[in-house]
C-alpha positions as CSV (number, residue, x, y, z in Angstrom):
1,X,-121.2,-167.5,45.3
2,X,-119.3,-165.4,42.8
3,X,-119.8,-165.5,39.1
4,X,-119.9,-169.0,37.5
5,X,-117.1,-170.5,39.6
6,X,-119.4,-172.0,42.1
7,X,-116.9,-171.1,44.8
8,X,-117.7,-169.2,47.9
9,X,-116.3,-165.7,48.3
10,X,-114.2,-166.8,51.3
11,X,-112.4,-169.4,49.3
12,X,-111.7,-167.0,46.5
13,X,-110.1,-164.6,48.9
14,X,-107.8,-167.3,50.3
15,X,-106.8,-168.8,46.9
16,X,-103.6,-168.0,45.1
17,X,-102.8,-168.2,41.5
18,X,-99.9,-170.4,40.6
19,X,-96.4,-169.1,39.8
20,X,-93.9,-167.0,41.6
21,X,-94.9,-163.6,42.8
22,X,-98.6,-164.3,42.2
23,X,-100.8,-161.5,43.3
24,X,-103.4,-161.9,46.1
25,X,-106.9,-161.1,44.9
26,X,-108.3,-158.0,46.6
27,X,-111.9,-159.2,47.0
28,X,-113.1,-158.4,50.5
29,X,-109.9,-156.7,51.6
30,X,-109.9,-153.1,52.9
31,X,-108.5,-150.9,50.2
32,X,-106.0,-148.1,50.8
33,X,-108.4,-145.6,49.2
34,X,-111.2,-146.7,51.6
35,X,-108.9,-146.4,54.6
36,X,-107.9,-142.9,53.5
37,X,-111.6,-142.0,53.1
38,X,-112.3,-143.2,56.6
39,X,-109.4,-141.3,58.1
40,X,-110.3,-138.2,56.2
41,X,-113.9,-138.5,57.3
42,X,-112.9,-138.7,60.9
43,X,-110.4,-135.9,60.6
44,X,-113.1,-133.7,59.1
45,X,-115.5,-134.6,61.9
46,X,-112.9,-133.7,64.5
47,X,-112.1,-130.4,62.8
48,X,-115.8,-129.6,62.6
49,X,-116.2,-130.3,66.3
50,X,-113.1,-128.1,67.1
51,X,-114.4,-125.2,65.0
52,X,-117.8,-125.3,66.7
53,X,-116.2,-125.5,70.1
54,X,-113.9,-122.6,69.3
55,X,-117.0,-120.5,68.2
56,X,-118.7,-121.4,71.5
57,X,-115.8,-121.1,73.9
58,X,-113.4,-118.5,72.5
59,X,-113.3,-115.3,74.6
60,X,-114.0,-112.0,73.0
61,X,-111.0,-110.4,74.8
62,X,-107.4,-111.3,74.1
63,X,-106.5,-111.0,77.7
64,X,-108.8,-113.9,78.5
65,X,-107.4,-116.3,75.8
66,X,-105.9,-119.5,77.3
67,X,-105.9,-123.2,76.8
68,X,-108.3,-123.6,79.7
69,X,-110.9,-121.3,78.0
70,X,-111.1,-123.7,75.1
71,X,-111.6,-127.0,76.9
72,X,-114.7,-126.2,79.0
73,X,-118.2,-127.6,78.5
74,X,-120.5,-125.1,76.7
75,X,-124.1,-125.4,77.7
76,X,-125.1,-123.9,74.3
77,X,-123.5,-126.9,72.6
78,X,-125.4,-129.3,74.8
79,X,-128.7,-127.6,74.1
80,X,-128.1,-127.6,70.3
81,X,-126.9,-131.2,70.4
82,X,-130.0,-132.4,72.3
83,X,-132.3,-130.4,70.0
84,X,-130.8,-131.8,66.8
85,X,-130.9,-135.4,68.1
86,X,-134.7,-135.4,68.5
87,X,-135.5,-133.8,65.1
88,X,-136.3,-135.7,61.9
89,X,-133.9,-135.4,59.0
90,X,-135.3,-132.4,57.1
91,X,-136.0,-130.2,60.1
92,X,-132.6,-131.3,61.5
93,X,-130.8,-130.0,58.5
94,X,-132.6,-126.7,58.6
95,X,-131.9,-126.3,62.4
96,X,-128.2,-127.2,61.7
97,X,-127.9,-124.5,59.1
98,X,-129.6,-121.9,61.4
99,X,-127.3,-122.9,64.3
100,X,-124.3,-122.6,62.0
101,X,-125.2,-119.2,60.8
102,X,-125.9,-118.0,64.4
103,X,-122.6,-119.4,65.6
104,X,-120.7,-118.0,62.7
105,X,-122.2,-114.5,63.4
106,X,-121.3,-114.9,67.0
107,X,-117.7,-115.8,66.1
108,X,-117.4,-112.6,63.9
109,X,-118.8,-110.5,66.7
110,X,-116.2,-112.0,69.1
111,X,-113.5,-111.1,66.6
112,X,-114.8,-107.5,66.5
113,X,-114.9,-107.4,70.2
114,X,-111.3,-108.6,70.4
115,X,-110.2,-105.8,68.2
116,X,-112.2,-103.2,70.0
117,X,-111.0,-104.3,73.5
118,X,-107.4,-104.2,72.3
119,X,-107.7,-100.6,70.9
120,X,-110.7,-98.9,72.5
121,X,-111.1,-100.8,75.8
122,X,-114.7,-101.6,75.0
123,X,-116.7,-104.3,73.1
124,X,-118.1,-103.6,69.7
125,X,-121.4,-101.9,69.8
126,X,-123.6,-103.3,67.0
127,X,-125.6,-100.0,66.8
128,X,-123.1,-97.2,67.3
129,X,-119.6,-98.4,66.4
130,X,-119.8,-98.7,62.6
131,X,-118.3,-95.2,62.4
132,X,-115.0,-96.5,63.7
133,X,-114.6,-98.7,60.6
134,X,-114.7,-95.6,58.4
135,X,-112.0,-94.0,60.6
136,X,-110.0,-97.2,60.6
137,X,-110.1,-97.5,56.8
138,X,-108.9,-94.0,56.4
139,X,-106.1,-94.6,58.9
140,X,-105.1,-97.8,57.1
141,X,-105.2,-96.1,53.7
142,X,-102.8,-93.5,55.0
143,X,-100.4,-96.2,56.1
144,X,-100.4,-98.7,53.3
145,X,-102.1,-97.0,50.4
146,X,-105.5,-97.3,48.8
147,X,-104.7,-100.5,46.8
148,X,-103.4,-102.4,49.7
149,X,-106.3,-101.2,51.9
150,X,-108.8,-102.4,49.3
151,X,-107.0,-105.8,49.2
152,X,-107.1,-106.0,53.0
153,X,-110.9,-105.2,53.0
154,X,-111.6,-107.8,50.3
155,X,-109.5,-110.3,52.3
156,X,-111.4,-109.5,55.5
157,X,-114.7,-109.9,53.7
158,X,-113.8,-113.2,52.2
159,X,-112.6,-114.4,55.6
160,X,-115.9,-113.4,57.2
161,X,-117.8,-115.3,54.5
162,X,-115.6,-118.3,55.0
163,X,-116.3,-118.3,58.7
164,X,-120.0,-118.3,58.1
165,X,-119.8,-121.1,55.4
166,X,-117.5,-123.3,57.4
167,X,-119.5,-123.0,60.6
168,X,-122.7,-124.1,58.7
169,X,-120.8,-127.0,57.1
170,X,-119.4,-128.0,60.5
171,X,-122.9,-128.0,62.1
172,X,-124.3,-130.0,59.2
173,X,-121.6,-132.6,59.5
174,X,-121.9,-133.0,63.2
175,X,-125.6,-133.3,63.1
176,X,-125.3,-136.0,60.4
177,X,-122.7,-137.9,62.4
178,X,-124.8,-137.7,65.6
179,X,-127.9,-138.9,63.8
180,X,-126.0,-141.8,62.4
181,X,-124.8,-142.8,65.9
182,X,-127.8,-141.6,67.8
183,X,-127.3,-143.9,70.9
184,X,-123.6,-142.9,71.3
185,X,-124.3,-139.3,70.7
186,X,-127.2,-139.3,73.3
187,X,-124.9,-140.8,75.9
188,X,-122.2,-138.2,75.2
189,X,-124.7,-135.3,75.6
190,X,-126.2,-136.9,78.7
191,X,-122.8,-137.4,80.4
192,X,-121.6,-133.9,79.5
193,X,-124.9,-132.4,80.8
194,X,-124.3,-134.1,84.2
195,X,-120.7,-132.8,84.2
196,X,-122.0,-129.3,83.4
197,X,-124.6,-129.3,86.1
198,X,-122.2,-130.7,88.8
199,X,-119.5,-128.2,87.8
200,X,-122.0,-125.3,87.9
201,X,-123.3,-126.3,91.3
202,X,-119.9,-126.6,92.9
203,X,-118.2,-123.8,90.9
204,X,-115.5,-126.0,89.4
205,X,-112.9,-124.0,87.5
206,X,-110.1,-125.1,85.2
207,X,-108.3,-121.8,85.9
208,X,-109.4,-118.5,87.6
209,X,-112.3,-117.1,85.7
210,X,-112.6,-120.2,83.5
211,X,-115.5,-122.3,84.9
212,X,-115.9,-125.8,83.5
213,X,-119.7,-125.1,83.1
214,X,-119.4,-122.5,80.3
215,X,-122.2,-120.3,79.1
216,X,-120.1,-117.4,77.6
217,X,-121.7,-117.6,74.2
218,X,-125.2,-117.2,75.5
219,X,-124.1,-114.5,77.8
220,X,-122.4,-112.6,75.0
221,X,-125.4,-112.9,72.7
222,X,-127.7,-111.8,75.5
223,X,-125.5,-108.9,76.4
224,X,-125.4,-107.7,72.8
225,X,-129.2,-107.9,72.5
226,X,-129.5,-105.9,75.7
227,X,-127.0,-103.3,74.4
228,X,-129.0,-102.9,71.2
229,X,-132.2,-102.3,73.2
230,X,-130.4,-99.8,75.5
231,X,-129.0,-98.0,72.5
232,X,-132.4,-97.7,70.9
233,X,-133.9,-96.4,74.2
234,X,-131.1,-94.0,74.7
235,X,-131.8,-91.8,71.7
236,X,-134.9,-90.0,73.1
237,X,-133.5,-89.3,76.6
238,X,-130.2,-88.0,75.2
239,X,-132.1,-85.5,73.0
240,X,-134.1,-84.4,76.0
241,X,-131.0,-83.8,78.1
242,X,-129.3,-81.9,75.3
243,X,-132.3,-79.5,75.2
244,X,-132.2,-79.0,79.0
245,X,-129.3,-76.4,79.1
246,X,-128.9,-73.9,81.9
247,X,-127.0,-71.6,79.4
248,X,-129.4,-72.0,76.5
249,X,-130.8,-68.4,76.8
250,X,-128.0,-66.7,78.7
251,X,-127.3,-63.3,77.0
252,X,-123.8,-62.8,75.7
253,X,-123.3,-59.9,78.1
254,X,-123.5,-62.4,81.0
255,X,-121.0,-64.9,79.4
256,X,-117.2,-65.1,79.8
257,X,-116.7,-61.6,81.2
258,X,-113.6,-62.8,83.0
259,X,-111.9,-63.3,79.6
260,X,-112.9,-60.2,77.8
261,X,-110.3,-59.0,75.3
262,X,-108.3,-62.2,75.4
263,X,-107.6,-64.7,72.7
264,X,-108.6,-68.2,74.0
265,X,-107.1,-71.3,72.3
266,X,-108.6,-74.6,73.1
267,X,-106.1,-77.2,72.0
268,X,-106.6,-81.0,71.9
269,X,-103.3,-82.9,72.0
270,X,-104.1,-86.2,70.2
271,X,-103.8,-89.4,72.4
272,X,-102.4,-87.4,75.3
273,X,-103.6,-89.7,78.1
274,X,-102.7,-90.3,81.7
275,X,-100.4,-93.1,80.7
276,X,-98.0,-90.5,79.2
277,X,-97.4,-89.4,82.8
278,X,-97.8,-92.6,84.8
279,X,-96.0,-95.2,82.7
280,X,-92.4,-95.6,83.8
281,X,-90.9,-95.6,80.3
282,X,-93.1,-93.0,78.7
283,X,-93.4,-90.8,81.8
284,X,-89.6,-90.7,82.1
285,X,-89.5,-88.4,79.1
286,X,-92.9,-86.6,79.2
287,X,-92.6,-85.7,82.9
288,X,-89.3,-83.8,82.6
289,X,-90.6,-82.1,79.5
290,X,-93.6,-80.7,81.4
291,X,-91.5,-79.8,84.4
292,X,-89.0,-78.0,82.3
293,X,-91.8,-76.3,80.4
294,X,-93.3,-75.1,83.7
295,X,-90.0,-73.6,84.7
296,X,-89.5,-71.9,81.3
297,X,-93.0,-70.4,81.3
298,X,-92.7,-69.2,84.9
299,X,-89.5,-67.5,84.0
300,X,-91.4,-65.7,81.2
301,X,-94.1,-64.7,83.7
302,X,-96.6,-67.3,82.5
303,X,-98.5,-69.4,84.9
304,X,-100.4,-72.7,84.6
305,X,-102.7,-75.0,86.5
306,X,-103.4,-78.6,85.7
307,X,-105.8,-81.5,86.5
308,X,-107.4,-84.5,84.8
309,X,-110.6,-85.1,82.9
310,X,-112.2,-88.6,82.6
311,X,-112.7,-88.9,78.8
312,X,-115.9,-90.1,77.2
313,X,-113.8,-92.3,74.8
314,X,-110.7,-94.5,74.9
315,X,-108.0,-95.3,72.3
316,X,-109.9,-93.5,69.5
317,X,-113.0,-91.5,68.6
318,X,-111.4,-88.1,69.2
319,X,-114.5,-86.4,67.9
320,X,-116.5,-87.8,70.8
321,X,-114.1,-86.2,73.3
322,X,-114.1,-82.9,71.4
323,X,-117.9,-82.7,71.4
324,X,-118.1,-83.7,75.0
325,X,-115.8,-80.9,76.1
326,X,-117.6,-78.4,73.8
327,X,-121.2,-79.3,74.7
328,X,-121.1,-80.5,78.3
329,X,-122.8,-83.6,77.1
330,X,-121.5,-87.1,77.7
331,X,-121.0,-88.1,74.1
332,X,-119.6,-91.7,74.1
333,X,-121.0,-93.2,71.0
334,X,-121.8,-92.2,67.4
335,X,-125.5,-92.0,67.8
336,X,-125.2,-89.5,70.6
337,X,-122.7,-87.6,68.5
338,X,-125.2,-87.5,65.6
339,X,-128.0,-86.5,67.9
340,X,-125.9,-83.7,69.4
341,X,-124.9,-82.3,66.0
342,X,-128.6,-82.2,65.0
343,X,-129.4,-80.2,68.1
344,X,-129.0,-76.5,69.0
345,X,-127.0,-77.2,72.2
346,X,-124.8,-74.3,73.2
347,X,-121.1,-75.2,72.9
348,X,-118.1,-73.4,74.4
349,X,-117.4,-72.0,70.9
350,X,-121.0,-70.9,70.7
351,X,-120.8,-69.2,74.1
352,X,-117.7,-67.3,73.0
353,X,-119.4,-66.3,69.7
354,X,-122.5,-65.1,71.5
355,X,-120.3,-63.0,73.8
356,X,-118.5,-61.3,70.9
357,X,-115.5,-63.5,70.1
358,X,-114.5,-64.5,66.6
359,X,-114.6,-68.3,66.5
360,X,-112.0,-70.4,64.5
361,X,-111.7,-74.1,63.9
362,X,-108.2,-75.4,63.0
363,X,-108.7,-79.0,62.1
364,X,-105.8,-80.4,60.1
365,X,-107.0,-84.0,60.2
366,X,-110.1,-83.1,58.2
367,X,-109.5,-83.8,54.5
368,X,-113.2,-83.8,53.4
369,X,-116.2,-81.5,53.8
370,X,-117.8,-81.5,57.2
371,X,-121.2,-79.8,56.7
372,X,-122.9,-81.2,59.7
373,X,-120.1,-80.1,62.0
374,X,-119.8,-76.6,60.6
375,X,-123.6,-76.2,60.9
376,X,-123.5,-77.2,64.6
377,X,-120.4,-75.3,65.6
378,X,-120.9,-72.5,63.0
379,X,-117.4,-71.1,63.3
380,X,-116.5,-67.7,61.7
381,X,-113.4,-69.3,60.1
382,X,-112.7,-73.0,59.3
383,X,-109.3,-74.3,58.3
384,X,-108.9,-77.9,57.3
385,X,-106.1,-79.8,55.6
386,X,-107.2,-78.4,52.2
387,X,-107.6,-74.7,53.2
388,X,-104.9,-74.1,55.8
389,X,-102.3,-73.4,53.1
390,X,-99.8,-76.1,53.9
391,X,-97.3,-77.1,51.2
392,X,-95.1,-79.5,53.1
393,X,-95.0,-83.3,53.5
394,X,-97.4,-85.6,55.4
395,X,-96.3,-87.8,58.3
396,X,-98.1,-91.1,58.1
397,X,-101.6,-90.2,59.4
398,X,-100.7,-86.6,60.3
399,X,-101.3,-84.3,57.3
400,X,-98.9,-81.7,58.8
401,X,-96.8,-81.1,61.9
402,X,-98.4,-79.4,64.9
403,X,-96.1,-76.5,64.6
404,X,-97.5,-75.5,61.3
405,X,-101.1,-75.7,62.6
406,X,-100.3,-73.3,65.5
407,X,-98.1,-71.1,63.3
408,X,-100.9,-70.7,60.8
409,X,-103.3,-69.8,63.6
410,X,-101.0,-67.2,64.9
411,X,-100.3,-65.6,61.5
412,X,-103.9,-65.7,60.2
413,X,-105.9,-65.0,63.3
414,X,-104.2,-64.3,66.6
415,X,-101.7,-61.7,65.3
416,X,-104.3,-59.5,63.8
417,X,-105.0,-57.2,66.8
418,X,-107.5,-55.1,64.7
419,X,-109.9,-58.0,64.8
420,X,-112.2,-58.9,67.6
421,X,-110.7,-61.4,70.1
422,X,-110.5,-65.0,68.9
423,X,-111.6,-68.2,70.4
424,X,-110.1,-71.1,68.5
425,X,-110.3,-74.9,68.7
426,X,-107.1,-76.5,67.5
427,X,-107.0,-80.3,67.0
428,X,-103.3,-81.3,66.9
429,X,-102.5,-84.5,65.0
430,X,-98.7,-85.2,65.3
431,X,-99.2,-87.5,68.2
432,X,-101.8,-89.7,66.4
433,X,-100.9,-93.3,65.7
434,X,-98.7,-94.7,64.1
435,X,-96.4,-92.0,65.7
436,X,-93.7,-92.4,63.2
437,X,-92.2,-90.7,61.3
438,X,-92.6,-87.6,63.5
439,X,-91.6,-84.0,63.0
440,X,-89.2,-81.9,65.0
441,X,-89.3,-78.2,65.8
442,X,-87.9,-75.5,63.6
443,X,-87.5,-71.8,64.1
444,X,-91.0,-70.3,64.2
445,X,-90.0,-67.5,61.9
446,X,-89.0,-70.1,59.2
447,X,-92.2,-72.2,59.2
448,X,-93.6,-70.3,56.2
449,X,-95.8,-72.5,53.9
450,X,-94.5,-75.7,55.5
451,X,-92.0,-76.6,52.8
452,X,-89.2,-76.4,55.3
453,X,-90.5,-79.7,56.7
454,X,-89.9,-81.5,53.4
455,X,-86.8,-83.4,54.5
456,X,-88.2,-84.6,57.9
457,X,-90.4,-87.7,57.1
458,X,-87.6,-89.4,55.2
459,X,-85.3,-89.1,58.2
460,X,-87.8,-91.0,60.4
461,X,-88.5,-94.7,60.7
462,X,-91.3,-96.2,58.6
463,X,-94.5,-97.2,60.5
464,X,-94.3,-100.8,59.3
465,X,-90.8,-101.1,60.9
466,X,-91.9,-99.5,64.2
467,X,-95.0,-101.6,64.5
468,X,-93.2,-104.9,64.4
469,X,-91.9,-104.3,67.9
470,X,-94.2,-103.5,70.9
471,X,-91.3,-101.6,72.7
472,X,-90.7,-99.5,69.6
473,X,-94.4,-98.6,69.5
474,X,-94.3,-97.3,73.0
475,X,-91.1,-95.3,72.3
476,X,-92.7,-93.9,69.2
477,X,-95.8,-92.8,71.1
478,X,-93.6,-91.3,73.8
479,X,-91.5,-89.3,71.3
480,X,-94.5,-88.1,69.2
481,X,-96.4,-86.9,72.3
482,X,-93.2,-85.3,73.6
483,X,-93.0,-83.4,70.3
484,X,-96.6,-82.2,70.5
485,X,-96.2,-81.0,74.1
486,X,-92.9,-79.2,73.3
487,X,-94.6,-77.6,70.4
488,X,-97.4,-76.3,72.6
489,X,-95.0,-75.0,75.2
490,X,-92.8,-73.4,72.6
491,X,-95.8,-71.7,71.0
492,X,-96.8,-70.1,74.3
493,X,-93.3,-68.9,75.0
494,X,-93.0,-67.5,71.5
495,X,-96.4,-65.8,71.2
496,X,-98.1,-65.7,74.6
497,X,-98.9,-62.3,76.0
498,X,-101.2,-60.7,78.6
499,X,-104.1,-61.4,76.2
500,X,-103.4,-65.1,75.5
501,X,-105.2,-67.9,77.3
502,X,-104.3,-71.5,76.3
503,X,-106.3,-74.5,77.4
504,X,-104.6,-77.8,76.2
505,X,-105.8,-81.3,77.0
506,X,-105.7,-84.8,75.8
507,X,-108.7,-86.4,74.0
508,X,-108.3,-90.0,75.1
509,X,-105.8,-92.6,76.2
510,X,-103.6,-93.9,73.3
511,X,-104.5,-97.2,71.6
512,X,-102.2,-100.2,71.8
513,X,-99.8,-98.9,74.4
514,X,-102.4,-98.4,77.1
515,X,-103.0,-101.6,79.0
516,X,-106.6,-103.0,79.3
517,X,-108.4,-101.8,82.4
518,X,-106.6,-98.5,82.5
519,X,-108.5,-95.4,83.5
520,X,-109.9,-93.0,80.9
521,X,-108.1,-89.9,82.4
522,X,-106.5,-87.3,80.2
523,X,-104.4,-84.3,81.5
524,X,-105.8,-80.8,81.1
525,X,-103.9,-77.5,81.6
526,X,-104.9,-73.8,81.6
527,X,-102.0,-71.4,80.7
528,X,-102.2,-67.6,81.1
529,X,-99.8,-64.7,81.6
530,X,-102.5,-62.6,83.2
531,X,-102.6,-63.8,86.9
532,X,-106.2,-62.8,87.2
533,X,-107.2,-65.6,84.8
534,X,-105.8,-68.3,87.1
535,X,-107.0,-66.6,90.2
536,X,-110.6,-67.1,88.9
537,X,-110.1,-70.9,89.0
538,X,-108.2,-71.0,92.3
539,X,-111.3,-72.7,93.9
540,X,-111.1,-75.6,91.4
541,X,-108.2,-77.2,93.4
542,X,-106.1,-77.7,90.3
543,X,-102.3,-78.1,90.8
544,X,-99.8,-75.5,89.7
545,X,-97.7,-76.1,86.6
546,X,-98.1,-78.2,83.4
547,X,-97.6,-81.5,85.2
548,X,-100.6,-82.8,87.1
549,X,-99.6,-85.2,89.9
550,X,-101.3,-88.3,91.2
551,X,-103.5,-86.3,93.6
552,X,-104.7,-83.8,91.0
553,X,-108.5,-83.5,90.7
554,X,-110.3,-85.7,88.2
555,X,-113.5,-84.3,86.6
556,X,-115.8,-86.0,84.2
557,X,-115.2,-84.5,80.8
558,X,-118.8,-83.4,80.3
559,X,-118.6,-81.2,83.4
560,X,-115.9,-78.9,82.0
561,X,-118.1,-76.7,79.9
562,X,-120.4,-75.6,82.8
563,X,-117.5,-75.2,85.2
564,X,-115.6,-73.1,82.7
565,X,-118.6,-70.9,81.8
566,X,-119.4,-70.4,85.5
567,X,-115.8,-69.8,86.4
568,X,-115.3,-67.0,83.9
569,X,-118.9,-65.6,83.8
570,X,-118.0,-62.4,85.7
């Protein structure tokens, strides 16, 4: 009955008022707003389910992304669903929030892994890899400016918060819907559990490497927890190994006698990896440059031998490779690097210093103080971007062209024959990403304070233009590396004499252009005019010339220090 009419509701809904165009009363009819609400509710539920499934099933490596990866049955989802179904309302909400937070965190870790795999060929290490963010921020600031970098960081932070919040809301919604339809939800979980078990037993796959019975989220979480434990256990053993050094107490008179009176320049060519030789497009330019350089140096009476080192890092983290070569310790993460710098491990530079050489560090990428590094390496002279005396332009990331770094070293250190012999580490930067704009060689006698380079950056292509096209990125890397190698070769031709020994090598494979799964090898070459220098390493099996071939020896990078010290001890 409705109101005082005495009529049943059904009759009211069927009754028309008189007159043309009379409206139909809306009592008991579905309203448009209600329909929209129902549709919106269902859409939100579907979106919540898709978000949760994405968090559970999305791979942490771009190479594994596919449609098949996202339509599997995640065991973690079945466990969470079954658990939520048996809980009373209040504990269920708490459990849903915790599950959402955990899944949100896992999604963020996957995003980090994706970036690390793409650039460094490794997953994100939650203990050691935070230092890469600082390096990444500095690199980004050099490309787009401080304001844009801050905006990007704020945006990334907001996105991370949004992922966490949305994942929690999604879990709350799904748990509420499942509780309201407990019987149907229980049947769905039961059926999918049977599907998961059968698929697991018979190894059913939707595509190669994509099993229907998925457990990737649990495996990733377990792997990260194991990695954290391994990282924490690694600190003590690494410190013990650093202290166990065969050369720790070797007197200077017994070190490096095969190089007495010679200037020794240890030069790291940024991102000079094996791909520079093996890739058909890149190698088509780098190979001939090295071959032509071999011929030019040979004509000048200068010899060379080359091989490969397997780097302790990939795609970045140059400081890890530098310290591995110098210390003879496998320094493949930030904690090991920090532990090494806190130790008294004898480095190559330290051995030269103990044996009577003047040690010099030429590090143009350094724009800030580095007290811990200077304390560990304790060079007699230290030149960074602020103290090297450069008054020319920057080139994206590179603070100066490689030619200026080597020219400064020659003028300030190597040319002064009245000083004791010099051992220098030079960290070249022109072949650092983004590889554009890049410098070109000028006459060595005109380098001066670097102002001659002022017109060069404007003549090159802007990084943001290059990085829109993967093929342009490869070409830019190729050309920047070619410049760095030509600079090193030209430097030896210009200034190399009987008392010059140059060791030049790559620090790691380049990011972005190196395919996933590639080796960590980097070329290494020793150049000398005095044939006795190369005779001392004849037993190493290295190949003649600047261009190591496919059959050239491959050493672990941490073995170089001891082999070098033993090879030139007498």
